[in-house]
C-alpha positions in Angstrom: -33.2 -14.7 15.8 -30.1 -14.9 13.6 -29.5 -18.2 11.9 -26.2 -19.6 10.3 -22.5 -18.9 11.0 -21.6 -16.2 13.5 -19.8 -13.2 12.0 -16.1 -13.1 11.8 -14.4 -10.2 13.6 -13.3 -7.2 11.6 -14.9 -5.3 8.6 -15.0 -6.4 5.0 -13.7 -4.0 2.3 -14.6 -4.6 -1.4 -11.8 -3.0 -3.5 -13.2 -3.2 -6.9 -11.2 -3.7 -10.2 -7.8 -2.6 -11.0 -6.5 -2.2 -14.5 -2.8 -2.4 -15.5 -2.1 0.3 -18.2 1.0 -0.2 -20.4 3.3 2.7 -20.4 1.7 4.2 -17.3 1.9 1.5 -14.6 5.1 -0.4 -13.7 5.7 -4.0 -15.0 5.8 -4.9 -11.3 2.3 -4.1 -10.9 1.4 -6.2 -13.8 3.3 -9.2 -12.1 1.4 -8.7 -8.9 -1.9 -8.5 -10.6 -1.3 -11.7 -12.7 -0.2 -13.6 -9.6 -3.3 -12.3 -7.8 -5.6 -13.3 -10.6 -4.5 -16.8 -10.7 -4.3 -17.3 -6.9 -6.7 -19.3 -4.7 -9.0 -17.2 -2.6 -6.9 -17.6 0.6 -3.8 -16.7 -1.3 -5.4 -13.6 -2.8 -6.1 -12.3 0.8 -2.5 -12.9 1.8 -1.2 -11.3 -1.4 -3.3 -8.3 -1.0 -2.6 -7.7 2.6 1.2 -8.0 2.1 1.1 -5.6 -0.8 -0.8 -2.9 1.3 1.1 -3.3 4.3 4.4 -3.1 2.3 3.1 -0.1 0.6 2.2 1.6 3.8 5.6 0.9 5.3 7.5 2.2 2.3 5.3 5.3 2.2 5.9 6.0 5.8 9.7 5.6 5.3 9.6 7.9 2.4 7.5 10.5 4.0 9.9 10.6 6.8 12.7 11.2 4.5 11.0 14.1 2.7 10.1 15.6 6.2 13.7 15.3 7.2 15.1 17.0 4.1 12.6 19.8 4.4 13.4 20.3 8.1 17.1 20.4 7.2 16.5 22.9 4.5 14.5 25.2 7.0 17.3 24.8 9.6 19.9 25.6 7.2 18.3 28.7 6.1 17.7 29.9 9.6 21.2 28.9 11.0 23.1 29.6 7.9 23.4 33.3 8.8 25.2 32.4 12.0 
């Protein structure tokens, strides 16, 4: 028999430590890490989720632009002779 609070839905991920390296990492990363370090636990979760989701959206948009540029280059090479 299980005792205590029931498990919440979802899976927990432990992300480890992140080090900001001067001259390598952008200052924006340091600002986010400083805000994160001083935040309450509930706020930390919100900051992390927002950063990850925002990064995913930006990465998907950038990947789409790269694919579009590559497609245009291939099509220009194929159709440029006509």
